[in-house]
N, C-alpha and C positions, 0 to 999 in steps of 0.2 A: 628585482631582488634575486631571482633564480640565477640570472647571468652573473650578477656581482658577488653574491654570497652563497649560492648553492640552492638547490630545489627545496630543501627543508628549512630554509632560514625564516620563513613566515609561519612556521608551525612548531615553535619550540615546546618541548615537554619539560615542565618544571618538576624537579625531584625534591621532595621534602622528607627528611628523616627526623622523626621525633625521638630525641635521646634524653628526655626529661628524667627517665628512671635509671639512666646509666651513670655510674659514679664518675666524678670529674677526672680521676686518674685513668679511666678507661676510654674516655671520649676520643682522644687522639688516635688510639688503636682502631676504634670503630670507624673514624673518618678515613683512615688509611685503607682499611679493609673494604669499605664501601666504595672508595674511589677506584681501587684496583678492580673490583667486580664490575663497576660501571664502565670502565675503560675497555673491558673485554667484551661488552655486549655487541652482538652482530647488528648490522644495518644502521649503526650510529655514525654519522659523519664527524660530529664533534661532541665531546663531553667536557663541560667546564669544570673547574675545580669546585669541590664542595666547600661552601663557606659557612661558618657558624654565625648565627644571629648574635646580637649584642649581649644577650644574657647567656648564650652558649647552649641553650636547650634544643635548638633546631639547626640542622644542616640543610643548606639550600644549594642546588645546582641546576644546570640546564643540559638537556640532551637534544641534539638536532639530528633529525633523520636524514638519510641519504636521498630520500624521495619527498615528493610534495605531501602536504597534510592529508589529502584525500586518497593517496595511493595505498594499496593494500600492504605495502612494506611498512608504512608508518603505523597502520593499524596493528600489524603484527608486532612491531617494536613496542608500541604502547602496552599491549597486552603482555608481552614478554617481560617488560620492566615491572609491571604490576604483579604478575603472577609468579615469576621465578627469580629474576635478577635482584630485586630489592629484598624479598624474603631471604635469599641466600646471603646478601650483603650484610644483613643484621642478625643472621641466625645465631651467632654466638653471644648476642647481647640482648638486653631487655629494651629493645627499640622497635620502632615501627616505621616502615617506609611507605611513601605515597607518591603517586604520579598525578599532577594537576596541571592546570592551564586550559586554555580554550580548546586546543587540539585534543587533549585527553578527555575533556568533557564531551566533545562532539563524538569521539569514538564510543564512549560509554552510552551516549544517547542513541547513536546509530545501532549499537548492539542490542539495546533494549527494544527499539522499534522493530528491528529485523527479527528478533525472537518472538515478539508478540503479534506481528502482522499476520502470519498464517492462522493464528488462533482467532484474531478479529475477523478475518475473512470467512473462516469456517463457521463461526457463530452467526454472523450476519446472513450469510448465504443459507445456512441451515434454518434460521428463523423465517426467512423469506420463503423457503421451500415449504415449511409447515403451514404458513399463512395461506399461500396459494393453494395448497392441497386441501385445507379446510374450507376455503371459500368456493373453489371450483370443483372439488371432488374428483380430480383427475390426477392420478399418480404420474403419468407420463407428461402431462401438462406442467406439473410442478418441477419435474426433472429438467424438462426442456427450458423452462424459464430460468432456473438456476444456472444451467450450463451456458446459455446464450448471454445472460447478463455478465457472467465472468469473462466470456469471450470478448465483449466490447471493452471491458476494463483492461484486459491484457493487451488488446490491440493498442489502446492509448498508451500503456506503459512502453510498448515497443516503439512507438513514434517518438516519445520523449527521450528514450535511450538513443535512438538513431540520430536525432537532431543534436542533443546536448553532449552525449558521450562519444558518438561516432563522427559528429560533424557533418551529417548529411543535410545540406541546405541551411546550415547554421548561419553563414554570413548574410544570407538574404533575410534572415529573421533578426539580425543584429547580435548574433552569438559568434564570438570570435574564439576559435580554439575549442579544445575539449573542456567541458564544464561538468563537474560532479553533480549528481542528483542530490538535492537537499534531502536529508534523511526523513523528514516528516512529510514530504510531498507525496510519496506513494500512498500513505495512509489517508491523507486528506482527499486525494483524488478518488480513492476507493469509496470513501464515505459519500462524497458528493455525487459521483457518477452512478453508484448503485442506487441511490435514492431516485435520481432522475430516470434511470432505465426501468426501475420497477414501476414508476409512475406511468410511463408509456405502456409497459407490459400489462398492468392491471386495466388500463383504459381499453386496450385492444381485446384482451381476453374477456372482459365483461360483455362486449358486444358479440364476440363469438359464442360465448356461453349462453347468452340471452337468445340468440338465434337457434342454437342447438336445442335448447329446452323447448322452443316453440315448434321447430320443424323436425328435429331428429335427423336432419341431413347434414353430415359433417362438412362436406365439400362446399355446399351452398352457404353454410354458416360462416365459413372463413371468408368466402368471396363477399358476402353481405357486410361483414364486419370491416373488411378492408376498404370497401367502397365508402362507408360512412365515417371512417376514422382516419384514413390516409391523409386527407387534407389538413385535419386538425393537428395530427402528429407532426406533419411536415412544417406547418406554420410555427408550432411551438418550438420545434427543434431549430428552425431558422433564427428565432428570437434568441434562444440560449446560445447558439453558436456565435451569433453576432456579439452578444454580451461578452462571452469568454474570449473571443478573438480580439476584442478591443484591448485586452490586457497584454497581448503579445507585443504591442508597441512600447510597453513600459521599459524603463532603463533598469529596473530591478530584475535581476536574473531569475529569482524565485517566483516573482509574479508572472514573468514571461513564461516560465516553465509550467506553472499551474494553468495559465490561460491557454497555452497550446494543447496541453494534455486534455483539458476539459472540453475544449472546442472540438478536437478531433474525436474524442470519445462520443460526444452527443451526436456528431455527424454520422459516425459509423453505426451507432446504436439505432438512430432514427431511420436510416436508409437501408444499410446492408442487413442489420439484424432484425429490426422491428417490421419493416415493410417488405422484406424479401425472405429472410431465413425463417422467421416465425410462421408466416402463412404457408411457406413450402413444407415445413416440418409438420404443421397441423394438418395440412391436406394429405400428406403421406401417411400420417398416423390414422386419419379417419376417425371412426367411432372409438377406436382403441385409446385415443388420447384422453377420453373421459372415463376410462376404466379405473376402478379402485377395488381392491380385495374387500369382500364383505366384512371380514373381521376388522380391517382398518377403518372402513366406513363407520362401523359402530363405535369405534374409539374416538373418532374425530368430532369436534363440536360442529354444529350446523350454524354457519354464518351466512346471512343474506346481505351481501355487499350492496345490492341495489335497493333493498328495502321494499321490493314490489314482487316478490316471488309468487304471491297469491294471485297476482293479476295475470301472470303468464299462463298460457294454456298450451298443451301439446303432449306428445307421447312420453316425454321424459321430465315433465314438470315436477312430479311428486318427489322423486328420489334424486334427481339431478345426475343420474348415472346413465351411461349409454348401454346399448345392448350387450357389450362385452362383459358387463358385470354379471 
């Protein structure tokens, strides 16, 4: 279609002007003014004549972009038509202009998701930070968990962009050419990946915290927790990676996109992040990892995730705080 009709041929923007409240003798003037304004809009390859419906209450036309539907030029054209061109075209009349069609709906949806995604990420990461802080009573532990979880998610975003938008290894995965990232994919990836990464994080931290309360030795606690959880985390990750990787062979490009992103994210999270970076950071922090300001400790609720705090014994069992407190 691009070769025969131009890159914007499969993403038409339908223009609708409601002139119900415009007197009959003024409608032809409105049509002429609107057509003249639309013909002058930048980045439009073709603008079809505005045609009235059978009852004459609505004018309908089509604008084709000079670029593909997923291109930033098309997004800019859609927003320009909606925000400036159509309001200017009907400014002298009691009429209202609209931009509709599949492409316009996708642009609106993408804009909504893009504007809300940072808020969603901040809320989810913030709540996870507070939960880990309340459970494990370690300010730096909570900060570390939030930062490293976001790291594994952003790494998977990078892989998806590299394969689908930049074409790195795309043909080997059945991806031909540059493919736009579906607007809802980043949000779905974040929700699923963050849940899985927090699962591994809580599992590992519970064992570290348990050993820390019992012995008070930060370095040995990390080593002990890693010894007893590494195999379980690795096996669980292998299962999830296998499941997600199976979707890569799908012919549906969105399913393929989700499968690749989730598989890579779990692989990175369970190996690089959970079994390498988390133990390294915890070892470097030492007893400071479990430090919490006294005023903050008094404000936080006391949550016993394991349900057996009274069974533990050791120098830090009562408060759950290290010597740095």
